[in-house]
C-alpha positions in Angstrom: 0.0 -0.1 0.0 1.4 3.4 -0.7 1.7 6.0 1.8 0.2 9.7 0.7 3.7 11.2 0.8 4.9 8.8 -1.6 1.3 8.9 -3.9 1.6 12.6 -4.0 5.2 12.8 -4.9 4.4 10.1 -7.7 1.1 12.0 -8.9 3.1 15.2 -9.3 5.9 13.8 -10.9 3.9 11.8 -13.1 1.6 14.5 -14.3 4.6 16.9 -14.6 6.3 14.4 -16.9 9.4 14.2 -15.1 11.0 10.7 -14.5 12.8 9.7 -11.2 16.0 10.9 -12.6 14.6 14.3 -13.6 13.1 15.4 -10.2 16.2 13.6 -8.4 18.1 16.2 -10.2 16.0 19.2 -9.8 15.7 18.7 -5.9 19.4 17.4 -5.2 18.1 13.7 -4.4 19.1 10.6 -5.7 16.8 8.7 -7.8 16.9 5.6 -5.2 15.7 8.4 -2.4 12.6 9.5 -4.6 11.9 5.7 -5.2 11.5 5.3 -2.0 9.7 8.1 -0.8 7.0 7.1 -3.6 7.1 3.1 -2.4 8.4 2.7 1.0 5.9 2.8 4.0 6.7 4.8 6.3 9.3 7.5 4.4 11.3 9.4 6.9 12.4 12.1 4.8 14.3 15.3 6.4 12.5 18.5 6.5 15.2 20.3 3.9 14.9 17.0 1.3 10.8 17.6 1.5 11.4 21.5 1.1 13.7 20.9 -1.9 11.2 18.3 -3.6 8.2 20.4 -3.0 9.7 23.1 -4.5 10.9 21.1 -7.4 7.2 20.1 -7.9 5.9 23.2 -7.5 3.9 22.7 -4.5 4.3 23.2 -0.5 5.9 20.7 1.7 2.7 20.6 3.9 0.8 19.4 1.3 3.3 16.8 0.1 3.0 15.5 4.1 -0.8 15.1 3.5 -2.0 18.3 5.3 -5.7 18.3 4.7 -6.0 22.2 4.8 -4.6 22.3 1.6 -5.9 20.7 -1.7 -3.4 20.7 -4.8 -4.4 23.9 -6.5 -4.1 26.0 -3.0 -0.3 24.3 -2.6 0.5 25.0 -6.0 -0.8 28.9 -5.5 1.1 29.3 -2.6 4.4 27.4 -4.0 4.0 29.9 -6.9 3.6 33.1 -4.7 6.9 32.4 -2.8 8.6 32.1 -6.0 7.1 35.0 -7.3 7.7 37.0 -4.2 11.8 36.0 -4.8 11.6 37.2 -8.5 13.3 40.8 -9.1 10.8 43.9 -9.5 11.2 44.0 -13.2 10.1 40.7 -13.7 7.2 40.6 -11.4 5.9 43.8 -13.0 5.8 41.7 -16.1 3.9 39.0 -14.5 1.6 41.2 -13.1 0.9 43.0 -16.8 0.6 39.5 -18.3 -2.2 38.0 -15.5 -3.9 41.6 -16.5 -4.0 40.9 -20.0 -5.0 37.4 -18.9 -7.6 38.6 -17.1 -9.1 40.6 -19.6 -9.2 38.1 -22.1 -11.2 35.9 -19.7 -14.0 38.8 -19.2 -14.3 38.9 -22.7 
């Protein structure tokens, strides 16, 4: 039986069409470590590794560990906002302008 953490990592990884190798590289982990998290019960990842994997998958660590207070969309939004907040001012302005343009298209 697959654990919630493993199931969520695998679902996100496959939805993003990432291989175990690719997620391992993006998160600074090994392929075998990612496989163990996806398939062993109970996994015991460190907080740092969990944060790196969550960042690579574009969600929060809370979502990965199975928090019922966040659904996947909310976790992706929170992770996006954290990434957005760390961008340079000019890049954030470009993204705000794009969002405004998309919002206008949606109103038509």
